[in-house]
N, C-alpha and C positions, 0 to 999 in steps of 0.2 A: 801059671803062677809064678811070681818071681821067687828068687832064691837067695840065700846067704845075706849080703848087705842089703839087697832090694827088700827082703821080706822084713827086716828090722825097720828100714824105713817106712815101709806100708804100715807096720805095727805102730810105730811112733805117731804117724799121722792119724790112724784110726782113734789112738788113745786121746790124741789132742782134740780131735772132733768130738768125742763123746765126752770130754771134759768141759765142753761149751754147753752141754746139756744140764738142765737143773733137775735135781731129785723130785720125783713125783710126790713125795710125802712131805718134806719140809721146804721145798725150792731152793736149797742150796746147790750151787754148782759142784759137779764132782771135781776131784782132784785127779791130776794124771797118774800119780803114785798109787791110788786106790782103784785103778783099772787094771784088770788083768785080762789078757788074750787067753781064752780057754782052747780055741782052735779054729780051723776053718775047713772048708770043703768047697773048693772052686771058688764062687763070688761070695759065698756065705760065710760071714766071720761070727763067731760066738764070743761075748766078752761078760766078765762079771765086774759091775761097778758098785763100790760100796761108798755110801754117804758117809763124809767125816764128821757131820753135825748130828744126824739122827741115828747113824749106824745101820740104815736100812740097805740091804743088799739087792741089787737088780741083776737079771739076766737080759743082756742086750744082744739083738741079732742085727747085723750089719751086712748089707749087700754092697759089694765094691766091684764095678764094672771096670775092668782095664781096657786100655787101648780103644777106648769109645769117647768120642766127645759128648759132654753133657747135652740134654735137650733143653733148649731154652724155652721157658714158659713166660709167654707175654699176652697182654691184651692188645699191642699195637697191630694194625692192619698191615698187609703187605706192603702198601704205599708208604706207610709212616716207618717200616722196617728199612725199607730201600732209601729213605730221606736220610736217616741215621746212619745207615751204612756207608753211604756216600760223603758224611761229614768227616772233617779231619780229627784226628786224634788230639785229645786235651793236652794242653802244654802245662808246664809249671806256671806260666803267667796267667793262663785261664784260672788255675786254682787260686792263685793269689788275688786276682780280681774279684773272684765271687767271695773269698774269705774277708776282703775288704769292704764289699758290698753288705755282706751279712753281719759284720761287726756293728755297723750303725743302723741296720734295718730294724724297724718296729715290729714287723710281723704283719702289718697292715696291707694285705695284698689288693684289697679294694682301691685303696688310695694310691698304691703303686701303679695299678692298671690304669687308673683314672688319669694319672700324670702321664703315663707312656701314650695314652689314647690322644690326650690333648697337645702332645708335642707334634703329631702329625697333622 
């Protein structure tokens, strides 16, 4: 388990993650300042989250696995994974190209695929 500065960074990260969750009672997102670390034992962290909107308090348990790569959850086959694994990284130009495309895209995929099919 980390010590000192590392612990403070982990606590800040956990608070920010919990702040992305909505209150189960009113649906308002928790605020970082209203989340308290109660303690932890190994990978299990306990927090108190107070909803600023409805004032509901929640006890939150979080499991943080350190020094482990996250497991990818996907519905891709091994062949599809290999195909994308061998693909190059996205560049800034790739992002700009898709941005330009989406700016004028009507959302009609059937028309888009029809146009692409008839080009060939």
